[in-house]
Biopython code that builds the backbone (N, CA, C, O; Angstrom):
import numpy as np
from Bio.PDB.StructureBuilder import StructureBuilder

atoms = [
    (1, "UNK", "N", (-60.211, 243.546, -44.428)),
    (1, "UNK", "CA", (-59.142, 242.705, -44.922)),
    (1, "UNK", "C", (-58.512, 241.887, -43.809)),
    (1, "UNK", "O", (-58.076, 240.762, -44.053)),
    (2, "UNK", "N", (-58.450, 242.415, -42.598)),
    (2, "UNK", "CA", (-57.759, 241.693, -41.529)),
    (2, "UNK", "C", (-58.439, 240.372, -41.169)),
    (2, "UNK", "O", (-57.774, 239.467, -40.664)),
    (3, "UNK", "N", (-59.750, 240.234, -41.414)),
    (3, "UNK", "CA", (-60.408, 238.939, -41.160)),
    (3, "UNK", "C", (-59.907, 237.885, -42.130)),
    (3, "UNK", "O", (-59.716, 236.729, -41.753)),
    (4, "UNK", "N", (-59.691, 238.282, -43.391)),
    (4, "UNK", "CA", (-59.130, 237.359, -44.378)),
    (4, "UNK", "C", (-57.718, 236.949, -43.971)),
    (4, "UNK", "O", (-57.342, 235.780, -44.057)),
    (5, "UNK", "N", (-56.950, 237.932, -43.528)),
    (5, "UNK", "CA", (-55.579, 237.676, -43.076)),
    (5, "UNK", "C", (-55.607, 236.735, -41.887)),
    (5, "UNK", "O", (-54.845, 235.770, -41.835)),
    (6, "UNK", "N", (-56.481, 237.012, -40.931)),
    (6, "UNK", "CA", (-56.570, 236.195, -39.723)),
    (6, "UNK", "C", (-56.957, 234.755, -40.057)),
    (6, "UNK", "O", (-56.420, 233.821, -39.463)),
    (7, "UNK", "N", (-57.867, 234.569, -40.985)),
    (7, "UNK", "CA", (-58.294, 233.229, -41.388)),
    (7, "UNK", "C", (-57.134, 232.462, -42.014)),
    (7, "UNK", "O", (-56.908, 231.296, -41.688)),
    (8, "UNK", "N", (-56.400, 233.116, -42.911)),
    (8, "UNK", "CA", (-55.255, 232.473, -43.553)),
    (8, "UNK", "C", (-54.154, 232.190, -42.535)),
    (8, "UNK", "O", (-53.521, 231.134, -42.575)),
    (9, "UNK", "N", (-53.926, 233.138, -41.618)),
    (9, "UNK", "CA", (-52.925, 232.952, -40.570)),
    (9, "UNK", "C", (-53.281, 231.772, -39.683)),
    (9, "UNK", "O", (-52.402, 231.010, -39.280)),
    (10, "UNK", "N", (-54.548, 231.617, -39.379)),
    (10, "UNK", "CA", (-54.988, 230.507, -38.532)),
    (10, "UNK", "C", (-54.554, 229.178, -39.144)),
    (10, "UNK", "O", (-54.067, 228.295, -38.438)),
    (11, "UNK", "N", (-54.729, 229.041, -40.437)),
    (11, "UNK", "CA", (-54.323, 227.827, -41.138)),
    (11, "UNK", "C", (-52.801, 227.655, -41.092)),
    (11, "UNK", "O", (-52.305, 226.548, -40.881)),
    (12, "UNK", "N", (-52.070, 228.741, -41.289)),
    (12, "UNK", "CA", (-50.604, 228.694, -41.236)),
    (12, "UNK", "C", (-50.141, 228.267, -39.849)),
    (12, "UNK", "O", (-49.269, 227.407, -39.729)),
    (13, "UNK", "N", (-50.710, 228.853, -38.807)),
    (13, "UNK", "CA", (-50.330, 228.513, -37.440)),
    (13, "UNK", "C", (-50.583, 227.041, -37.150)),
    (13, "UNK", "O", (-49.742, 226.371, -36.550)),
    (14, "UNK", "N", (-51.732, 226.537, -37.573)),
    (14, "UNK", "CA", (-52.067, 225.128, -37.338)),
    (14, "UNK", "C", (-51.046, 224.213, -37.998)),
    (14, "UNK", "O", (-50.655, 223.198, -37.422)),
    (15, "UNK", "N", (-50.615, 224.566, -39.203)),
    (15, "UNK", "CA", (-49.644, 223.745, -39.920)),
    (15, "UNK", "C", (-48.247, 223.861, -39.327)),
    (15, "UNK", "O", (-47.585, 222.844, -39.117)),
    (16, "UNK", "N", (-47.786, 225.069, -39.055)),
    (16, "UNK", "CA", (-46.434, 225.273, -38.533)),
    (16, "UNK", "C", (-46.270, 224.623, -37.167)),
    (16, "UNK", "O", (-45.263, 223.967, -36.901)),
    (17, "UNK", "N", (-47.264, 224.808, -36.301)),
    (17, "UNK", "CA", (-47.158, 224.293, -34.936)),
    (17, "UNK", "C", (-47.775, 222.905, -34.769)),
    (17, "UNK", "O", (-47.808, 222.354, -33.668)),
    (18, "UNK", "N", (-48.261, 222.352, -35.876)),
    (18, "UNK", "CA", (-48.831, 220.995, -35.884)),
    (18, "UNK", "C", (-49.863, 220.801, -34.765)),
    (18, "UNK", "O", (-49.845, 219.815, -34.028)),
    (19, "UNK", "N", (-50.760, 221.786, -34.674)),
    (19, "UNK", "CA", (-51.809, 221.771, -33.653)),
    (19, "UNK", "C", (-53.096, 222.269, -34.303)),
    (19, "UNK", "O", (-53.307, 223.473, -34.441)),
    (20, "UNK", "N", (-53.946, 221.337, -34.697)),
    (20, "UNK", "CA", (-55.158, 221.699, -35.422)),
    (20, "UNK", "C", (-56.266, 222.247, -34.531)),
    (20, "UNK", "O", (-57.325, 222.636, -35.024)),
    (21, "UNK", "N", (-56.030, 222.279, -33.232)),
    (21, "UNK", "CA", (-57.006, 222.893, -32.329)),
    (21, "UNK", "C", (-56.647, 224.366, -32.057)),
    (21, "UNK", "O", (-57.407, 225.079, -31.402)),
    (22, "UNK", "N", (-55.517, 224.804, -32.548)),
    (22, "UNK", "CA", (-55.032, 226.161, -32.315)),
    (22, "UNK", "C", (-55.942, 227.186, -32.980)),
    (22, "UNK", "O", (-56.302, 227.039, -34.148)),
    (23, "UNK", "N", (-56.308, 228.210, -32.243)),
    (23, "UNK", "CA", (-57.110, 229.311, -32.781)),
    (23, "UNK", "C", (-56.367, 230.616, -32.537)),
    (23, "UNK", "O", (-56.100, 230.984, -31.393)),
    (24, "UNK", "N", (-56.040, 231.300, -33.600)),
    (24, "UNK", "CA", (-55.278, 232.540, -33.525)),
    (24, "UNK", "C", (-56.136, 233.661, -32.950)),
    (24, "UNK", "O", (-57.289, 233.841, -33.340)),
    (25, "UNK", "N", (-55.554, 234.411, -32.018)),
    (25, "UNK", "CA", (-56.182, 235.630, -31.513)),
    (25, "UNK", "C", (-55.174, 236.764, -31.665)),
    (25, "UNK", "O", (-53.971, 236.520, -31.749)),
    (26, "UNK", "N", (-55.648, 237.973, -31.701)),
    (26, "UNK", "CA", (-54.751, 239.116, -31.867)),
    (26, "UNK", "C", (-53.832, 239.298, -30.670)),
    (26, "UNK", "O", (-52.740, 239.848, -30.811)),
    (27, "UNK", "N", (-54.251, 238.852, -29.505)),
    (27, "UNK", "CA", (-53.454, 239.003, -28.285)),
    (27, "UNK", "C", (-52.423, 237.895, -28.121)),
    (27, "UNK", "O", (-51.555, 237.986, -27.252)),
    (28, "UNK", "N", (-52.503, 236.850, -28.940)),
    (28, "UNK", "CA", (-51.632, 235.687, -28.815)),
    (28, "UNK", "C", (-50.159, 236.075, -28.982)),
    (28, "UNK", "O", (-49.803, 236.883, -29.839)),
    (29, "UNK", "N", (-49.313, 235.470, -28.132)),
    (29, "UNK", "CA", (-47.864, 235.643, -28.233)),
    (29, "UNK", "C", (-47.213, 234.263, -28.240)),
    (29, "UNK", "O", (-47.893, 233.243, -28.125)),
    (30, "UNK", "N", (-45.909, 234.246, -28.374)),
    (30, "UNK", "CA", (-45.188, 232.972, -28.374)),
    (30, "UNK", "C", (-45.360, 232.226, -27.056)),
    (30, "UNK", "O", (-45.245, 231.001, -27.019)),
    (31, "UNK", "N", (-45.631, 232.947, -25.983)),
    (31, "UNK", "CA", (-45.845, 232.312, -24.677)),
    (31, "UNK", "C", (-47.135, 231.488, -24.628)),
    (31, "UNK", "O", (-47.299, 230.637, -23.755)),
    (32, "UNK", "N", (-48.046, 231.743, -25.567)),
    (32, "UNK", "CA", (-49.343, 231.061, -25.574)),
    (32, "UNK", "C", (-49.354, 229.770, -26.388)),
    (32, "UNK", "O", (-50.332, 229.022, -26.353)),
    (33, "UNK", "N", (-48.268, 229.505, -27.123)),
    (33, "UNK", "CA", (-48.215, 228.335, -27.996)),
    (33, "UNK", "C", (-47.039, 227.456, -27.565)),
    (33, "UNK", "O", (-45.883, 227.880, -27.590)),
    (34, "UNK", "N", (-47.357, 226.243, -27.176)),
    (34, "UNK", "CA", (-46.366, 225.341, -26.595)),
    (34, "UNK", "C", (-45.143, 225.126, -27.490)),
    (34, "UNK", "O", (-44.017, 225.119, -26.993)),
    (35, "UNK", "N", (-45.338, 224.954, -28.761)),
    (35, "UNK", "CA", (-44.229, 224.622, -29.669)),
    (35, "UNK", "C", (-43.575, 225.843, -30.327)),
    (35, "UNK", "O", (-42.768, 225.685, -31.242)),
    (36, "UNK", "N", (-43.907, 227.040, -29.880)),
    (36, "UNK", "CA", (-43.381, 228.252, -30.496)),
    (36, "UNK", "C", (-42.011, 228.571, -29.909)),
    (36, "UNK", "O", (-41.900, 229.219, -28.868)),
    (37, "UNK", "N", (-40.971, 228.104, -30.594)),
    (37, "UNK", "CA", (-39.601, 228.386, -30.180)),
    (37, "UNK", "C", (-38.912, 229.152, -31.311)),
    (37, "UNK", "O", (-39.568, 229.551, -32.273)),
    (38, "UNK", "N", (-37.608, 229.360, -31.206)),
    (38, "UNK", "CA", (-36.910, 230.179, -32.201)),
    (38, "UNK", "C", (-36.945, 229.548, -33.598)),
    (38, "UNK", "O", (-37.081, 230.263, -34.591)),
    (39, "UNK", "N", (-36.826, 228.245, -33.682)),
    (39, "UNK", "CA", (-36.856, 227.588, -34.989)),
    (39, "UNK", "C", (-38.251, 227.652, -35.609)),
    (39, "UNK", "O", (-38.388, 227.940, -36.798)),
    (40, "UNK", "N", (-39.275, 227.388, -34.821)),
    (40, "UNK", "CA", (-40.632, 227.449, -35.367)),
    (40, "UNK", "C", (-41.019, 228.888, -35.698)),
    (40, "UNK", "O", (-41.831, 229.123, -36.593)),
    (41, "UNK", "N", (-40.437, 229.857, -34.973)),
    (41, "UNK", "CA", (-40.696, 231.274, -35.281)),
    (41, "UNK", "C", (-40.155, 231.597, -36.676)),
    (41, "UNK", "O", (-40.828, 232.250, -37.474)),
    (42, "UNK", "N", (-38.941, 231.136, -36.960)),
    (42, "UNK", "CA", (-38.356, 231.341, -38.285)),
    (42, "UNK", "C", (-39.238, 230.702, -39.354)),
    (42, "UNK", "O", (-39.503, 231.314, -40.389)),
    (43, "UNK", "N", (-39.687, 229.488, -39.112)),
    (43, "UNK", "CA", (-40.553, 228.783, -40.056)),
    (43, "UNK", "C", (-41.865, 229.535, -40.254)),
    (43, "UNK", "O", (-42.357, 229.666, -41.375)),
    (44, "UNK", "N", (-42.423, 230.028, -39.150)),
    (44, "UNK", "CA", (-43.675, 230.788, -39.213)),
    (44, "UNK", "C", (-43.523, 232.028, -40.094)),
    (44, "UNK", "O", (-44.336, 232.263, -40.987)),
    (45, "UNK", "N", (-42.487, 232.811, -39.843)),
    (45, "UNK", "CA", (-42.292, 234.052, -40.605)),
    (45, "UNK", "C", (-42.033, 233.742, -42.074)),
    (45, "UNK", "O", (-42.587, 234.408, -42.948)),
    (46, "UNK", "N", (-41.203, 232.746, -42.360)),
    (46, "UNK", "CA", (-40.923, 232.369, -43.751)),
    (46, "UNK", "C", (-42.202, 231.919, -44.457)),
    (46, "UNK", "O", (-42.428, 232.264, -45.617)),
    (47, "UNK", "N", (-43.033, 231.154, -43.761)),
    (47, "UNK", "CA", (-44.295, 230.682, -44.339)),
    (47, "UNK", "C", (-45.244, 231.845, -44.579)),
    (47, "UNK", "O", (-45.881, 231.914, -45.630)),
    (48, "UNK", "N", (-45.349, 232.754, -43.625)),
    (48, "UNK", "CA", (-46.205, 233.932, -43.771)),
    (48, "UNK", "C", (-45.745, 234.759, -44.978)),
    (48, "UNK", "O", (-46.564, 235.168, -45.801)),
    (49, "UNK", "N", (-44.442, 235.002, -45.080)),
    (49, "UNK", "CA", (-43.931, 235.790, -46.202)),
    (49, "UNK", "C", (-44.231, 235.095, -47.536)),
    (49, "UNK", "O", (-44.610, 235.756, -48.503)),
    (50, "UNK", "N", (-44.067, 233.789, -47.593)),
    (50, "UNK", "CA", (-44.372, 233.041, -48.820)),
    (50, "UNK", "C", (-45.847, 233.080, -49.168)),
    (50, "UNK", "O", (-46.215, 233.375, -50.305)),
    (51, "UNK", "N", (-46.687, 232.785, -48.197)),
    (51, "UNK", "CA", (-48.128, 232.699, -48.443)),
    (51, "UNK", "C", (-48.734, 234.042, -48.827)),
    (51, "UNK", "O", (-49.613, 234.105, -49.687)),
    (52, "UNK", "N", (-48.268, 235.115, -48.194)),
    (52, "UNK", "CA", (-48.829, 236.440, -48.465)),
    (52, "UNK", "C", (-48.027, 237.212, -49.514)),
    (52, "UNK", "O", (-48.396, 238.324, -49.892)),
    (53, "UNK", "N", (-46.912, 236.606, -49.987)),
    (53, "UNK", "CA", (-46.053, 237.220, -50.993)),
    (53, "UNK", "C", (-45.582, 238.609, -50.565)),
    (53, "UNK", "O", (-45.700, 239.587, -51.303)),
    (54, "UNK", "N", (-45.041, 238.655, -49.337)),
    (54, "UNK", "CA", (-44.513, 239.890, -48.763)),
    (54, "UNK", "C", (-43.151, 239.596, -48.146)),
    (54, "UNK", "O", (-42.749, 238.438, -48.031)),
    (55, "UNK", "N", (-42.453, 240.639, -47.756)),
    (55, "UNK", "CA", (-41.181, 240.499, -47.046)),
    (55, "UNK", "C", (-41.177, 241.503, -45.904)),
    (55, "UNK", "O", (-41.506, 242.675, -46.090)),
    (56, "UNK", "N", (-40.800, 241.030, -44.721)),
    (56, "UNK", "CA", (-40.655, 241.911, -43.571)),
    (56, "UNK", "C", (-39.195, 242.309, -43.414)),
    (56, "UNK", "O", (-38.294, 241.517, -43.692)),
    (57, "UNK", "N", (-38.967, 243.531, -42.969)),
    (57, "UNK", "CA", (-37.632, 243.974, -42.578)),
    (57, "UNK", "C", (-37.413, 243.527, -41.139)),
    (57, "UNK", "O", (-38.373, 243.368, -40.385)),
    (58, "UNK", "N", (-36.172, 243.327, -40.759)),
    (58, "UNK", "CA", (-35.851, 242.863, -39.412)),
    (58, "UNK", "C", (-36.444, 243.785, -38.351)),
    (58, "UNK", "O", (-36.977, 243.305, -37.351)),
    (59, "UNK", "N", (-36.360, 245.096, -38.551)),
    (59, "UNK", "CA", (-36.895, 246.024, -37.541)),
    (59, "UNK", "C", (-38.412, 245.893, -37.386)),
    (59, "UNK", "O", (-38.943, 246.138, -36.303)),
    (60, "UNK", "N", (-39.111, 245.512, -38.449)),
    (60, "UNK", "CA", (-40.552, 245.285, -38.362)),
    (60, "UNK", "C", (-40.835, 244.057, -37.504)),
    (60, "UNK", "O", (-41.743, 244.070, -36.673)),
    (61, "UNK", "N", (-40.063, 243.007, -37.705)),
    (61, "UNK", "CA", (-40.250, 241.774, -36.940)),
    (61, "UNK", "C", (-39.951, 241.996, -35.462)),
    (61, "UNK", "O", (-40.669, 241.497, -34.595)),
    (62, "UNK", "N", (-38.897, 242.740, -35.181)),
    (62, "UNK", "CA", (-38.516, 243.018, -33.791)),
    (62, "UNK", "C", (-39.616, 243.810, -33.075)),
    (62, "UNK", "O", (-39.852, 243.607, -31.884)),
    (63, "UNK", "N", (-40.277, 244.699, -33.790)),
    (63, "UNK", "CA", (-41.315, 245.546, -33.191)),
    (63, "UNK", "C", (-42.617, 244.791, -32.899)),
    (63, "UNK", "O", (-43.442, 245.270, -32.121)),
    (64, "UNK", "N", (-42.809, 243.630, -33.508)),
    (64, "UNK", "CA", (-44.053, 242.877, -33.320)),
    (64, "UNK", "C", (-44.083, 242.229, -31.945)),
    (64, "UNK", "O", (-43.163, 241.503, -31.567)),
    (65, "UNK", "N", (-45.153, 242.500, -31.201)),
    (65, "UNK", "CA", (-45.283, 241.971, -29.841)),
    (65, "UNK", "C", (-46.322, 240.861, -29.723)),
    (65, "UNK", "O", (-46.319, 240.104, -28.752)),
    (66, "UNK", "N", (-47.216, 240.762, -30.718)),
    (66, "UNK", "CA", (-48.256, 239.736, -30.672)),
    (66, "UNK", "C", (-48.777, 239.472, -32.090)),
    (66, "UNK", "O", (-48.325, 240.099, -33.048)),
    (67, "UNK", "N", (-49.708, 238.560, -32.215)),
    (67, "UNK", "CA", (-50.260, 238.200, -33.517)),
    (67, "UNK", "C", (-51.021, 239.374, -34.131)),
    (67, "UNK", "O", (-51.060, 239.512, -35.354)),
    (68, "UNK", "N", (-51.612, 240.205, -33.312)),
    (68, "UNK", "CA", (-52.291, 241.400, -33.828)),
    (68, "UNK", "C", (-51.331, 242.296, -34.591)),
    (68, "UNK", "O", (-51.687, 242.841, -35.636)),
    (69, "UNK", "N", (-50.114, 242.453, -34.076)),
    (69, "UNK", "CA", (-49.097, 243.238, -34.780)),
    (69, "UNK", "C", (-48.728, 242.573, -36.106)),
    (69, "UNK", "O", (-48.500, 243.261, -37.102)),
    (70, "UNK", "N", (-48.669, 241.245, -36.124)),
    (70, "UNK", "CA", (-48.383, 240.506, -37.353)),
    (70, "UNK", "C", (-49.495, 240.725, -38.372)),
    (70, "UNK", "O", (-49.223, 240.978, -39.546)),
    (71, "UNK", "N", (-50.732, 240.631, -37.932)),
    (71, "UNK", "CA", (-51.885, 240.862, -38.823)),
    (71, "UNK", "C", (-51.826, 242.268, -39.401)),
    (71, "UNK", "O", (-52.023, 242.467, -40.599)),
    (72, "UNK", "N", (-51.554, 243.240, -38.539)),
    (72, "UNK", "CA", (-51.456, 244.631, -38.999)),
    (72, "UNK", "C", (-50.323, 244.786, -40.015)),
    (72, "UNK", "O", (-50.484, 245.467, -41.028)),
    (73, "UNK", "N", (-49.186, 244.159, -39.747)),
    (73, "UNK", "CA", (-48.045, 244.236, -40.661)),
    (73, "UNK", "C", (-48.360, 243.629, -42.015)),
    (73, "UNK", "O", (-48.008, 244.194, -43.050)),
    (74, "UNK", "N", (-49.021, 242.482, -42.013)),
    (74, "UNK", "CA", (-49.410, 241.832, -43.272)),
    (74, "UNK", "C", (-50.384, 242.718, -44.039)),
    (74, "UNK", "O", (-50.216, 242.950, -45.236)),
    (75, "UNK", "N", (-51.404, 243.210, -43.339)),
    (75, "UNK", "CA", (-52.418, 244.055, -43.981)),
    (75, "UNK", "C", (-51.795, 245.315, -44.566)),
    (75, "UNK", "O", (-52.147, 245.724, -45.673)),
    (76, "UNK", "N", (-50.881, 245.927, -43.839)),
    (76, "UNK", "CA", (-50.211, 247.145, -44.318)),
    (76, "UNK", "C", (-49.407, 246.869, -45.576)),
    (76, "UNK", "O", (-49.438, 247.650, -46.528)),
    (77, "UNK", "N", (-48.692, 245.761, -45.576)),
    (77, "UNK", "CA", (-47.870, 245.424, -46.746)),
    (77, "UNK", "C", (-48.753, 245.087, -47.953)),
    (77, "UNK", "O", (-48.424, 245.451, -49.082)),
    (78, "UNK", "N", (-49.858, 244.402, -47.720)),
    (78, "UNK", "CA", (-50.767, 244.093, -48.831)),
    (78, "UNK", "C", (-51.389, 245.362, -49.385)),
    (78, "UNK", "O", (-51.580, 245.493, -50.594)),
    (79, "UNK", "N", (-51.703, 246.293, -48.501)),
    (79, "UNK", "CA", (-52.298, 247.562, -48.918)),
    (79, "UNK", "C", (-51.304, 248.373, -49.742)),
    (79, "UNK", "O", (-51.669, 248.955, -50.763)),
    (80, "UNK", "N", (-50.049, 248.412, -49.297)),
    (80, "UNK", "CA", (-49.047, 249.191, -50.032)),
    (80, "UNK", "C", (-48.751, 248.561, -51.387)),
    (80, "UNK", "O", (-48.457, 249.278, -52.344)),
    (81, "UNK", "N", (-48.823, 247.230, -51.490)),
    (81, "UNK", "CA", (-48.617, 246.567, -52.783)),
    (81, "UNK", "C", (-49.778, 246.860, -53.724)),
    (81, "UNK", "O", (-49.565, 247.107, -54.911)),
    (82, "UNK", "N", (-51.000, 246.835, -53.207)),
    (82, "UNK", "CA", (-52.171, 247.066, -54.052)),
    (82, "UNK", "C", (-52.274, 248.527, -54.484)),
    (82, "UNK", "O", (-52.917, 248.830, -55.488)),
    (83, "UNK", "N", (-51.639, 249.445, -53.727)),
    (83, "UNK", "CA", (-51.656, 250.863, -54.099)),
    (83, "UNK", "C", (-50.502, 251.234, -55.013)),
    (83, "UNK", "O", (-50.416, 252.372, -55.472)),
    (84, "UNK", "N", (-49.615, 250.288, -55.281)),
    (84, "UNK", "CA", (-48.448, 250.578, -56.139)),
    (84, "UNK", "C", (-48.803, 250.522, -57.597)),
    (84, "UNK", "O", (-47.944, 250.740, -58.451)),
]
sb = StructureBuilder()
sb.init_structure("model")
sb.init_model(0)
sb.init_chain("A")
sb.init_seg("    ")
for serial, (resi, resn, name, xyz) in enumerate(atoms, 1):
    if name == "N":
        sb.init_residue(resn, " ", resi, " ")
    sb.init_atom(name, np.array(xyz, "f"), 0.0, 1.0, " ", f" {name:<3s}", serial, name[0])
structure = sb.get_structure()
């Protein structure tokens, strides 16, 4: 499932950061993307929540250190929804 998530995230990142050459990696952090500031971070999270139809708690967002953590968080939430 995480490959599907990663593919969809790649498209979201390209749109949010307006950089169509951007390729998402699990190790990627905000330091790796030139336009990733606090406002674009908010836009990114809101877009991810909308596209994947999930909601993150603040403590989950704070714990995320890289895109791999985001992928894991999305996958976990999708799994818990499908098991409900």
